[in-house]
BAVONU-536412 format. One record per residue (C-alpha): residue in one letter; z negated, x, y. Coordinates in Angstrom, 1 decimal. Last residue first. Layout:
! residues N
+------+--------+--------+--------+
: code :      w :      u :      v :
+------+--------+--------+--------+
:    A :      Z :      X :      Y :
...
+------+--------+--------+--------+
//
This chain:
! residues 415
+------+--------+--------+--------+
: code :      w :      u :      v :
+------+--------+--------+--------+
:    G :  -54.6 :   -5.5 :   64.8 :
:    L :  -51.0 :   -4.5 :   65.5 :
:    M :  -51.0 :   -2.8 :   68.9 :
:    D :  -54.7 :   -2.5 :   69.6 :
:    Q :  -55.5 :   -1.5 :   66.1 :
:    W :  -52.8 :    1.3 :   66.2 :
:    I :  -54.2 :    2.2 :   69.6 :
:    S :  -57.8 :    2.6 :   68.4 :
:    N :  -56.8 :    4.5 :   65.2 :
:    A :  -54.8 :    6.9 :   67.3 :
:    W :  -57.5 :    7.6 :   69.8 :
:    G :  -60.1 :    8.0 :   67.1 :
:    V :  -57.9 :   10.5 :   65.3 :
:    A :  -57.3 :   12.4 :   68.5 :
:    N :  -61.0 :   12.5 :   69.3 :
:    Q :  -61.5 :   14.3 :   66.0 :
:    A :  -58.7 :   16.7 :   66.9 :
:    W :  -60.2 :   17.3 :   70.3 :
:    M :  -63.5 :   18.2 :   68.6 :
:    E :  -61.8 :   20.6 :   66.2 :
:    S :  -60.9 :   22.7 :   69.2 :
:    Q :  -58.0 :   24.0 :   71.4 :
:    G :  -58.5 :   25.1 :   74.9 :
:    P :  -59.9 :   24.0 :   78.3 :
:    T :  -58.6 :   20.5 :   77.7 :
:    L :  -56.1 :   19.5 :   80.4 :
:    K :  -56.6 :   17.1 :   83.3 :
:    Q :  -54.0 :   15.5 :   85.5 :
:    E :  -54.7 :   13.4 :   88.6 :
:    I :  -53.3 :   11.0 :   91.1 :
:    Q :  -49.8 :   10.2 :   89.8 :
:    V :  -47.9 :    7.5 :   91.6 :
:    V :  -46.6 :    4.2 :   90.4 :
:    K :  -44.8 :    2.3 :   93.2 :
:    G :  -45.5 :   -0.8 :   95.2 :
:    G :  -46.7 :    1.1 :   98.2 :
:    E :  -49.3 :    2.9 :   96.1 :
:    I :  -50.1 :    1.8 :   92.5 :
:    K :  -52.4 :    4.3 :   90.8 :
:    Y :  -52.0 :    6.9 :   88.1 :
:    A :  -54.2 :    9.1 :   85.8 :
:    N :  -52.8 :   11.7 :   83.4 :
:    V :  -54.9 :   13.1 :   80.5 :
:    V :  -53.9 :   16.1 :   78.5 :
:    A :  -55.0 :   17.3 :   75.0 :
:    I :  -55.3 :   20.1 :   72.6 :
:    A :  -55.9 :   19.9 :   68.8 :
:    E :  -57.5 :   21.7 :   65.9 :
:    R :  -57.8 :   20.8 :   62.2 :
:    D :  -54.5 :   21.6 :   60.5 :
:    S :  -53.3 :   23.7 :   63.4 :
:    V :  -52.0 :   23.0 :   67.0 :
:    W :  -52.3 :   19.2 :   66.9 :
:    S :  -51.2 :   17.7 :   70.2 :
:    Y :  -53.2 :   14.9 :   72.0 :
:    C :  -51.8 :   12.8 :   74.8 :
:    T :  -53.8 :   10.5 :   77.1 :
:    N :  -51.8 :    8.4 :   79.5 :
:    G :  -52.5 :    5.8 :   82.1 :
:    P :  -50.6 :    2.8 :   83.4 :
:    A :  -51.0 :    1.3 :   86.8 :
:    M :  -51.8 :   -2.3 :   87.5 :
:    P :  -50.9 :   -4.4 :   90.6 :
:    P :  -51.8 :   -8.1 :   89.8 :
:    V :  -48.7 :  -10.3 :   89.6 :
:    P :  -49.1 :  -13.4 :   91.8 :
:    K :  -49.1 :  -16.7 :   89.9 :
:    D :  -46.2 :  -19.0 :   89.2 :
:    N :  -47.4 :  -19.5 :   85.5 :
:    L :  -44.3 :  -17.9 :   84.1 :
:    L :  -44.6 :  -15.1 :   86.6 :
:    S :  -48.3 :  -14.4 :   85.7 :
:    V :  -47.5 :  -14.5 :   82.0 :
:    V :  -44.6 :  -12.0 :   82.5 :
:    A :  -46.7 :   -9.7 :   84.6 :
:    L :  -49.6 :   -9.8 :   82.1 :
:    A :  -47.3 :   -8.9 :   79.3 :
:    S :  -45.6 :   -6.2 :   81.4 :
:    I :  -48.9 :   -4.6 :   82.0 :
:    K :  -50.0 :   -4.8 :   78.3 :
:    G :  -46.7 :   -3.4 :   77.0 :
:    M :  -46.5 :   -0.8 :   79.7 :
:    A :  -49.9 :    0.6 :   78.5 :
:    N :  -48.7 :    0.8 :   74.9 :
:    A :  -45.5 :    2.5 :   76.1 :
:    I :  -47.5 :    5.0 :   78.1 :
:    N :  -49.7 :    5.7 :   75.1 :
:    G :  -46.6 :    6.2 :   72.8 :
:    S :  -45.1 :    8.7 :   75.2 :
:    K :  -42.0 :    9.0 :   77.4 :
:    P :  -43.9 :   10.8 :   80.2 :
:    V :  -44.9 :    9.1 :   83.5 :
:    P :  -43.8 :    9.6 :   87.1 :
:    L :  -41.8 :    6.3 :   87.0 :
:    G :  -38.1 :    6.4 :   87.7 :
:    I :  -36.9 :    6.1 :   84.1 :
:    T :  -37.3 :    3.6 :   81.3 :
:    S :  -36.0 :    3.7 :   77.7 :
:    D :  -39.2 :    5.3 :   76.3 :
:    G :  -41.4 :    2.3 :   76.9 :
:    I :  -40.7 :   -0.9 :   78.8 :
:    V :  -37.8 :   -3.1 :   80.1 :
:    H :  -38.4 :   -6.5 :   81.6 :
:    I :  -35.5 :   -9.1 :   81.7 :
:    N :  -36.0 :  -12.2 :   83.9 :
:    K :  -33.6 :  -10.8 :   86.5 :
:    H :  -31.0 :   -8.3 :   85.7 :
:    K :  -30.2 :   -4.9 :   87.4 :
:    V :  -33.5 :   -3.7 :   88.7 :
:    S :  -35.0 :   -4.6 :   85.3 :
:    E :  -38.5 :   -6.1 :   85.5 :
:    Y :  -41.2 :   -3.6 :   84.7 :
:    T :  -43.6 :   -5.9 :   86.6 :
:    L :  -45.3 :   -3.6 :   89.1 :
:    H :  -43.0 :   -0.5 :   89.0 :
:    N :  -39.8 :   -2.5 :   89.1 :
:    V :  -37.4 :   -1.0 :   86.6 :
:    E :  -34.7 :    1.6 :   86.2 :
:    C :  -33.3 :    1.9 :   82.7 :
:    W :  -32.1 :    5.2 :   81.1 :
:    R :  -28.9 :    6.9 :   79.8 :
:    K :  -25.8 :    5.6 :   81.5 :
:    D :  -26.5 :    8.0 :   84.4 :
:    A :  -25.6 :    5.2 :   86.8 :
:    G :  -28.5 :    3.0 :   85.5 :
:    V :  -29.1 :    1.4 :   82.2 :
:    L :  -29.7 :   -2.3 :   81.7 :
:    D :  -26.0 :   -3.1 :   81.1 :
:    A :  -26.7 :   -5.1 :   78.0 :
:    T :  -24.7 :   -2.7 :   75.9 :
:    V :  -26.9 :    0.2 :   77.1 :
:    A :  -30.2 :   -1.5 :   76.6 :
:    I :  -29.2 :   -2.7 :   73.2 :
:    T :  -28.3 :    0.9 :   72.2 :
:    G :  -31.8 :    2.3 :   72.8 :
:    A :  -32.1 :    4.4 :   76.0 :
:    R :  -30.8 :    8.0 :   75.9 :
:    Q :  -31.4 :   11.1 :   73.8 :
:    P :  -30.3 :   14.7 :   73.2 :
:    P :  -30.5 :   15.6 :   69.5 :
:    I :  -33.5 :   17.1 :   67.6 :
:    L :  -32.1 :   19.5 :   65.1 :
:    N :  -34.5 :   20.4 :   62.3 :
:    L :  -32.6 :   23.0 :   60.2 :
:    V :  -33.8 :   24.6 :   56.9 :
:    D :  -32.3 :   27.9 :   55.6 :
:    Y :  -30.9 :   28.8 :   59.0 :
:    K :  -28.4 :   31.1 :   60.6 :
:    V :  -28.1 :   31.4 :   64.4 :
:    K :  -24.9 :   32.0 :   66.2 :
:    D :  -25.2 :   33.0 :   69.9 :
:    G :  -22.4 :   31.8 :   72.2 :
:    L :  -24.8 :   31.3 :   75.2 :
:    E :  -24.3 :   27.6 :   74.8 :
:    T :  -26.0 :   27.9 :   71.4 :
:    T :  -24.3 :   27.9 :   68.0 :
:    V :  -25.9 :   26.6 :   64.8 :
:    E :  -25.3 :   27.9 :   61.3 :
:    R :  -25.8 :   26.8 :   57.7 :
:    T :  -22.2 :   27.8 :   56.9 :
:    S :  -21.2 :   24.4 :   55.6 :
:    P :  -23.8 :   22.7 :   57.8 :
:    D :  -22.0 :   23.7 :   60.9 :
:    V :  -23.8 :   22.8 :   64.1 :
:    K :  -22.6 :   23.1 :   67.7 :
:    V :  -24.0 :   22.9 :   71.3 :
:    V :  -27.5 :   24.1 :   70.8 :
:    K :  -29.2 :   24.8 :   74.2 :
:    N :  -30.9 :   28.2 :   74.3 :
:    S :  -32.6 :   28.3 :   77.7 :
:    G :  -35.9 :   29.2 :   76.0 :
:    R :  -36.1 :   31.2 :   72.8 :
:    Y :  -39.3 :   31.0 :   70.7 :
:    D :  -39.5 :   33.2 :   67.6 :
:    I :  -42.7 :   31.9 :   65.9 :
:    N :  -43.9 :   33.9 :   62.8 :
:    P :  -46.5 :   35.7 :   64.9 :
:    Y :  -48.5 :   32.4 :   64.8 :
:    N :  -52.0 :   32.7 :   66.2 :
:    A :  -50.7 :   33.6 :   69.7 :
:    W :  -48.8 :   30.3 :   69.4 :
:    A :  -52.0 :   28.4 :   70.3 :
:    A :  -52.3 :   30.3 :   73.6 :
:    R :  -48.7 :   29.5 :   74.5 :
:    F :  -49.3 :   25.9 :   73.6 :
:    L :  -52.2 :   25.6 :   75.9 :
:    A :  -50.4 :   27.4 :   78.7 :
:    T :  -47.4 :   25.1 :   78.6 :
:    K :  -49.1 :   21.8 :   78.1 :
:    S :  -45.7 :   20.2 :   78.5 :
:    I :  -42.2 :   21.5 :   79.3 :
:    I :  -42.3 :   24.8 :   77.3 :
:    N :  -39.7 :   27.0 :   79.1 :
:    P :  -36.1 :   27.2 :   80.2 :
:    N :  -35.2 :   23.9 :   78.5 :
:    A :  -32.5 :   23.8 :   75.8 :
:    D :  -35.1 :   25.2 :   73.4 :
:    L :  -34.1 :   27.1 :   70.3 :
:    V :  -37.2 :   27.6 :   68.2 :
:    I :  -36.9 :   30.1 :   65.3 :
:    L :  -39.6 :   29.9 :   62.6 :
:    K :  -39.8 :   32.8 :   60.2 :
:    S :  -40.8 :   33.2 :   56.6 :
:    K :  -42.6 :   36.0 :   54.9 :
:    P :  -46.0 :   34.2 :   55.0 :
:    K :  -44.7 :   31.2 :   53.1 :
:    N :  -47.8 :   29.0 :   52.3 :
:    N :  -50.4 :   29.7 :   54.9 :
:    K :  -48.3 :   31.1 :   57.7 :
:    L :  -45.4 :   28.8 :   56.9 :
:    Y :  -47.6 :   25.7 :   57.2 :
:    W :  -49.2 :   26.8 :   60.4 :
:    A :  -45.7 :   27.6 :   61.9 :
:    V :  -44.4 :   24.2 :   60.9 :
:    Q :  -47.4 :   22.5 :   62.4 :
:    C :  -47.4 :   24.6 :   65.6 :
:    T :  -43.6 :   24.1 :   66.1 :
:    R :  -44.1 :   20.4 :   65.6 :
:    E :  -46.6 :   20.4 :   68.4 :
:    Y :  -44.0 :   22.1 :   70.5 :
:    P :  -41.4 :   19.6 :   69.6 :
:    G :  -43.7 :   16.7 :   70.4 :
:    P :  -44.9 :   17.9 :   73.8 :
:    P :  -42.3 :   15.9 :   75.7 :
:    C :  -42.6 :   12.7 :   73.6 :
:    R :  -39.1 :   11.0 :   73.7 :
:    Y :  -36.5 :   12.9 :   75.7 :
:    A :  -35.8 :   13.8 :   79.3 :
:    A :  -35.4 :   16.8 :   79.0 :
:    P :  -32.8 :   19.0 :   77.4 :
:    P :  -32.9 :   18.9 :   73.6 :
:    I :  -35.2 :   21.0 :   71.3 :
:    T :  -33.9 :   22.8 :   68.2 :
:    L :  -36.0 :   23.9 :   65.2 :
:    V :  -34.7 :   26.5 :   62.9 :
:    F :  -36.6 :   27.4 :   59.7 :
:    V :  -35.7 :   30.8 :   58.2 :
:    G :  -36.5 :   31.8 :   54.6 :
:    G :  -38.7 :   34.7 :   53.6 :
:    D :  -40.6 :   32.5 :   51.1 :
:    P :  -38.1 :   30.1 :   49.8 :
:    M :  -37.6 :   26.7 :   51.4 :
:    A :  -38.7 :   23.9 :   49.0 :
:    Q :  -41.8 :   22.9 :   51.0 :
:    L :  -39.8 :   22.8 :   54.2 :
:    Q :  -37.1 :   20.8 :   52.6 :
:    R :  -39.7 :   18.3 :   51.3 :
:    A :  -41.3 :   18.0 :   54.7 :
:    L :  -37.8 :   17.4 :   56.2 :
:    E :  -37.3 :   14.6 :   53.6 :
:    V :  -40.6 :   12.9 :   54.4 :
:    T :  -39.9 :   12.9 :   58.1 :
:    Q :  -36.3 :   11.8 :   57.5 :
:    P :  -37.7 :    8.8 :   55.6 :
:    G :  -39.9 :    7.6 :   58.4 :
:    A :  -40.8 :    8.7 :   61.9 :
:    K :  -37.9 :    8.6 :   64.4 :
:    W :  -37.6 :   12.2 :   65.5 :
:    A :  -37.1 :   13.4 :   62.0 :
:    H :  -33.9 :   15.1 :   63.3 :
:    L :  -32.2 :   16.0 :   60.1 :
:    V :  -28.8 :   17.5 :   59.7 :
:    K :  -27.1 :   16.6 :   56.4 :
:    D :  -26.9 :   12.8 :   56.6 :
:    Q :  -26.0 :   13.0 :   60.3 :
:    N :  -23.1 :   15.3 :   59.5 :
:    A :  -20.1 :   13.7 :   61.2 :
:    E :  -22.1 :   13.0 :   64.4 :
:    L :  -23.5 :   16.5 :   64.5 :
:    G :  -20.4 :   18.7 :   64.3 :
:    E :  -20.3 :   19.4 :   68.0 :
:    V :  -23.6 :   18.5 :   69.7 :
:    Q :  -23.5 :   16.1 :   72.6 :
:    E :  -21.6 :   13.5 :   70.5 :
:    W :  -24.8 :   12.6 :   68.7 :
:    Q :  -26.4 :   11.2 :   71.8 :
:    F :  -29.4 :    9.8 :   70.0 :
:    E :  -31.0 :    6.5 :   70.6 :
:    V :  -34.3 :    5.8 :   72.2 :
:    G :  -36.9 :    3.1 :   72.2 :
:    P :  -35.7 :   -0.5 :   72.4 :
:    S :  -38.6 :   -2.2 :   74.2 :
:    V :  -36.9 :   -5.1 :   75.9 :
:    I :  -39.1 :   -8.0 :   77.2 :
:    L :  -37.3 :  -11.2 :   77.8 :
:    R :  -38.5 :  -14.1 :   79.9 :
:    D :  -37.6 :  -17.8 :   79.6 :
:    Y :  -35.8 :  -17.2 :   76.3 :
:    P :  -33.0 :  -18.5 :   74.2 :
:    L :  -32.2 :  -17.1 :   70.7 :
:    F :  -28.6 :  -17.3 :   69.8 :
:    D :  -27.0 :  -17.3 :   66.4 :
:    N :  -24.2 :  -15.5 :   64.6 :
:    G :  -26.3 :  -12.4 :   64.1 :
:    V :  -29.0 :  -12.5 :   66.7 :
:    R :  -27.6 :  -12.9 :   70.2 :
:    V :  -30.2 :  -13.1 :   72.8 :
:    R :  -30.4 :  -15.8 :   75.5 :
:    K :  -30.9 :  -16.2 :   79.2 :
:    A :  -27.5 :  -17.7 :   79.9 :
:    D :  -27.0 :  -15.4 :   82.8 :
:    P :  -28.7 :  -12.4 :   81.1 :
:    E :  -26.7 :  -12.7 :   77.8 :
:    I :  -28.2 :  -10.0 :   75.6 :
:    A :  -26.4 :   -8.7 :   72.5 :
:    S :  -26.9 :   -7.5 :   68.9 :
:    A :  -30.6 :   -8.2 :   68.6 :
:    S :  -31.7 :   -7.1 :   65.2 :
:    E :  -33.7 :   -9.2 :   62.7 :
:    H :  -37.0 :   -9.0 :   61.0 :
:    L :  -38.4 :  -12.0 :   62.9 :
:    V :  -42.1 :  -11.9 :   63.9 :
:    R :  -43.4 :  -15.1 :   65.5 :
:    V :  -46.5 :  -14.0 :   67.2 :
:    G :  -49.5 :  -16.2 :   66.7 :
:    Q :  -52.2 :  -13.5 :   66.5 :
:    A :  -52.0 :  -13.8 :   62.7 :
:    R :  -48.4 :  -12.8 :   62.9 :
:    L :  -49.5 :   -9.6 :   64.6 :
:    R :  -51.9 :   -9.1 :   61.8 :
:    D :  -49.1 :   -9.2 :   59.2 :
:    Y :  -46.9 :   -6.7 :   61.0 :
:    R :  -47.3 :   -3.9 :   58.5 :
:    F :  -48.4 :   -0.3 :   59.1 :
:    T :  -47.3 :    3.2 :   58.2 :
:    I :  -49.2 :    6.3 :   59.6 :
:    S :  -51.4 :    6.9 :   56.5 :
:    D :  -48.4 :    6.1 :   54.2 :
:    I :  -46.4 :    9.0 :   55.6 :
:    T :  -49.1 :   11.4 :   54.3 :
:    R :  -51.1 :   13.7 :   56.6 :
:    V :  -52.1 :   17.4 :   56.6 :
:    G :  -48.9 :   18.2 :   54.6 :
:    S :  -47.4 :   20.3 :   57.4 :
:    L :  -44.5 :   18.0 :   57.8 :
:    V :  -46.7 :   14.9 :   57.6 :
:    L :  -48.8 :   16.3 :   60.5 :
:    N :  -45.7 :   16.0 :   62.7 :
:    S :  -45.9 :   12.2 :   62.1 :
:    F :  -49.2 :   12.0 :   64.0 :
:    P :  -47.6 :   10.3 :   66.9 :
:    C :  -44.2 :    8.9 :   65.6 :
:    S :  -46.0 :    6.0 :   64.0 :
:    V :  -44.2 :    4.1 :   61.2 :
:    F :  -44.1 :    0.3 :   61.7 :
:    Q :  -43.0 :   -1.7 :   58.6 :
:    K :  -40.5 :   -4.5 :   58.1 :
:    N :  -37.9 :   -2.8 :   60.3 :
:    P :  -35.5 :   -5.1 :   62.0 :
:    E :  -37.8 :   -6.0 :   64.9 :
:    L :  -37.3 :   -9.2 :   67.0 :
:    L :  -40.6 :  -10.5 :   68.3 :
:    V :  -40.8 :  -14.2 :   69.3 :
:    V :  -43.6 :  -15.4 :   71.5 :
:    E :  -44.2 :  -19.1 :   72.3 :
:    I :  -46.3 :  -19.5 :   75.4 :
:    S :  -49.3 :  -21.9 :   75.1 :
:    P :  -51.4 :  -19.0 :   73.8 :
:    D :  -51.5 :  -17.5 :   77.4 :
:    A :  -53.1 :  -14.1 :   77.9 :
:    L :  -53.7 :  -13.3 :   74.2 :
:    R :  -50.2 :  -14.5 :   73.3 :
:    V :  -48.6 :  -12.3 :   76.0 :
:    Y :  -50.9 :   -9.5 :   74.8 :
:    K :  -49.6 :   -9.5 :   71.2 :
:    A :  -45.9 :   -9.5 :   72.1 :
:    A :  -46.4 :   -6.8 :   74.7 :
:    T :  -48.3 :   -4.6 :   72.2 :
:    A :  -45.6 :   -5.0 :   69.6 :
:    G :  -42.9 :   -4.2 :   72.1 :
:    G :  -44.5 :   -1.1 :   73.7 :
:    W :  -45.7 :    1.0 :   70.7 :
:    G :  -42.9 :   -0.3 :   68.4 :
:    G :  -41.7 :   -3.8 :   67.6 :
:    G :  -38.5 :   -3.9 :   69.5 :
:    I :  -36.9 :   -6.9 :   71.4 :
:    V :  -39.5 :   -9.3 :   72.7 :
:    V :  -38.7 :  -12.9 :   73.4 :
:    V :  -40.9 :  -15.0 :   75.6 :
:    R :  -40.7 :  -18.8 :   75.3 :
:    R :  -41.8 :  -21.7 :   77.4 :
:    G :  -42.0 :  -25.4 :   76.6 :
:    S :  -42.9 :  -24.9 :   73.0 :
:    K :  -41.2 :  -24.3 :   69.6 :
:    Q :  -37.8 :  -23.4 :   70.8 :
:    A :  -35.2 :  -23.7 :   68.1 :
:    Y :  -34.3 :  -20.4 :   66.6 :
:    D :  -34.7 :  -21.4 :   62.9 :
:    K :  -33.4 :  -18.4 :   61.0 :
:    V :  -36.8 :  -17.8 :   59.3 :
:    T :  -37.0 :  -14.2 :   58.0 :
:    P :  -39.2 :  -14.0 :   55.0 :
:    A :  -42.9 :  -13.1 :   55.5 :
:    C :  -43.7 :   -9.5 :   55.3 :
:    G :  -45.3 :   -7.6 :   52.8 :
:    A :  -64.8 :    9.4 :   73.2 :
:    A :  -64.3 :   11.8 :   75.6 :
:    L :  -60.5 :   11.9 :   75.7 :
:    L :  -60.9 :    8.3 :   74.8 :
:    G :  -61.9 :    7.2 :   78.3 :
:    L :  -58.4 :    7.6 :   79.6 :
:    G :  -57.1 :    5.6 :   76.6 :
:    S :  -54.5 :    4.2 :   78.9 :
:    T :  -54.3 :    0.4 :   78.9 :
:    W :  -57.7 :   -1.0 :   78.4 :
:    L :  -57.3 :   -3.1 :   81.5 :
:    F :  -55.5 :   -5.7 :   79.5 :
:    E :  -58.4 :   -6.0 :   77.1 :
:    R :  -60.8 :   -6.4 :   80.0 :
:    R :  -58.5 :   -9.2 :   81.3 :
:    T :  -58.8 :  -11.0 :   77.9 :
:    S :  -62.6 :  -10.8 :   78.0 :
:    D :  -62.7 :  -12.1 :   81.6 :
:    K :  -60.6 :  -15.1 :   80.6 :
:    M :  -57.2 :  -15.5 :   82.3 :
+------+--------+--------+--------+
//
């Protein structure tokens, strides 16, 4: 691998950043070269992996399966709720990924056949030499009574896109004096600090636009699970927040505009944002990539190869067993590391041990942010955490850094 390419691989974590129309689907699945890597999922992990396999070895054909024709970033989507950002500002096309030589097919993978080394796409099969699965998360609708039958009425906005826009509209339309209820599922879930950042953004909007309104946060966890002290300090600026830990929501009734907690408390709402419990994306479950918990996928810490099926690598939010959060930055890092591992394995070379890194910013107002940086290393074939640093408080400087961080990773994924 060229030194310049290796340097790009090493840019996995953003650790230094704390300081600093689509082509039509082609249903020709014939293999175009001697070796093929198929990637399922075009998000933070999958898009990155597809790009970096091509960068590391252009002789390998890379096929990316992603049903959505545009990528909408979950990081920064909370700012759409408060009106600080537009949905268009966090929406990107896959054109530049195609320019890197990645074959992007806007199709869904319906099944994986590990023994045959092929993916079912519609009525056809897509063979692979190595498969990278980055399926994100799926919701466990059945965990909340009344939720599955009312998915169109109860918004999660936890996958950025139309629901984000609709929740922002409902927030804007809520009368002054109304009650916004936000529910947080038990860990583990995608983006641990995300609900608490969302709390800040909704509270900021209400404070400045609907000062008589209240935000009730029903958290299934006993306390804030990420950046706890920093969020507590930020919330001191928002007396409209009513935070209730150990309040898991078990039932929703849109007809009465009411949720019920496991404590038996009934809470009325004018606008509801219910974030459901989560598990690995459906394709990971149906392909038997999940562990005994039937929720998450265990992987090798060096290659991200599934512990259950050879030649299949799982990255991003669907994984478990590593001491890392389910974050966009981690998925991006896993994409690069898995790409290098796959290329090494296909070329019969040893896999270099590489650990991910994580930088995570959270906006606590329209112009201030907080951040955490986690550093890791490989020890005994496992990823271990060696350091965590938090910003001393909130500031506009961290918000400016957050913008640079996001722009850099979006470019890294799709540019």
